[in-house]
Structures are given as structure tokens and as C-alpha cells.
C-alpha positions in Angstrom: 10.9 -10.1 -14.2 9.5 -6.9 -15.9 7.3 -6.2 -12.8 10.3 -6.5 -10.6 12.3 -4.0 -12.7 9.5 -1.6 -12.8 9.1 -1.8 -9.1 12.8 -1.3 -8.5 12.9 1.8 -10.7 9.9 3.3 -9.0 11.4 2.7 -5.6 15.0 3.6 -6.3 14.7 6.5 -8.8 12.3 9.2 -7.6 10.6 11.6 -10.0 12.5 14.8 -10.5 10.0 17.4 -9.5 11.5 20.9 -9.0 8.5 21.9 -6.9 9.6 19.4 -4.2 13.1 20.8 -4.1 14.6 21.9 -0.7 16.8 25.0 -0.7 19.8 22.8 -1.1 18.3 21.1 -4.2 17.3 24.5 -5.6 20.8 25.7 -5.3 22.3 22.6 -6.8 19.9 22.8 -9.7 20.8 26.5 -10.2 24.5 25.7 -10.2 24.2 23.0 -12.8 22.5 25.4 -15.2 25.5 27.8 -15.1 28.5 27.1 -17.3 31.7 26.5 -15.5 34.4 28.8 -16.7 37.9 28.9 -15.5 41.0 31.0 -16.4 42.5 28.1 -18.3 39.4 27.1 -20.3 40.0 26.5 -24.0 38.3 24.8 -26.9 39.4 21.5 -28.1 39.5 20.5 -31.7 38.0 17.2 -33.0 41.5 16.0 -33.9 42.7 16.7 -30.3 39.8 14.7 -28.8 40.2 11.8 -31.2 44.0 11.7 -30.5 43.4 11.6 -26.7 40.8 8.8 -27.1 43.1 6.8 -29.4 46.0 7.2 -26.9 44.1 5.5 -24.1 45.9 2.3 -23.0 43.6 -0.7 -23.2 45.8 -2.5 -20.6 45.1 0.0 -17.9 42.2 -0.1 -15.4 39.5 2.5 -15.7 39.6 5.6 -13.6 37.0 6.7 -11.0 34.6 7.5 -13.8 34.7 3.9 -15.0 35.5 4.9 -18.6 37.5 2.2 -20.4 39.4 2.3 -23.6 36.9 -0.2 -25.0 34.1 2.3 -24.3 35.9 5.1 -26.0 36.6 2.9 -29.0 32.9 2.3 -29.3 32.3 6.1 -29.1 34.7 6.6 -32.0 32.8 4.0 -34.0 29.4 5.5 -33.2 30.6 9.0 -33.9 33.2 8.7 -36.7 33.2 12.4 -37.4 34.5 13.1 -33.9 
């Protein structure tokens, strides 16, 4: 089983070597290193983040990101100072 998993990882997840980047990949890498700032950016307090997480409805399906209220509850347990 372990050999199969190792083989799958080696085949499906290539090494990230910047020297092999195409121009497209170089541009993508450059963009990810720049902070995204918009006119309406603002800082959120820990209380605001906690309140948003606590307000998630466990009876609703996850969105496109696949984040569920159960997952967020685990995050709050793992990071109680959040």
C-alpha cells in the first residue's frame, strides 16, 4: 500500500522547481508573491473572525472551497485564541 501511495505522489505531484518554469509559471509565481490590496481592504479583529466562524450554519452545504462549519469548529478548538 505504501509503495502505491509513494508512486502516486511521485507521478501526480511534480517537484516545484523554479528553474523549470515557463514564462507563464514565472509570472504566476511573481503574482503570488505580491500582496493583493484593494480600495476596501481592512483589518479584521480576532473577535470579528470568531463571530463569523460561530455564525456558520451547520445545516448548510459547504461552498466552492469545501469549508464546512464542522471544519471551522475544529479550527476554533485548535486555535482558541483566535
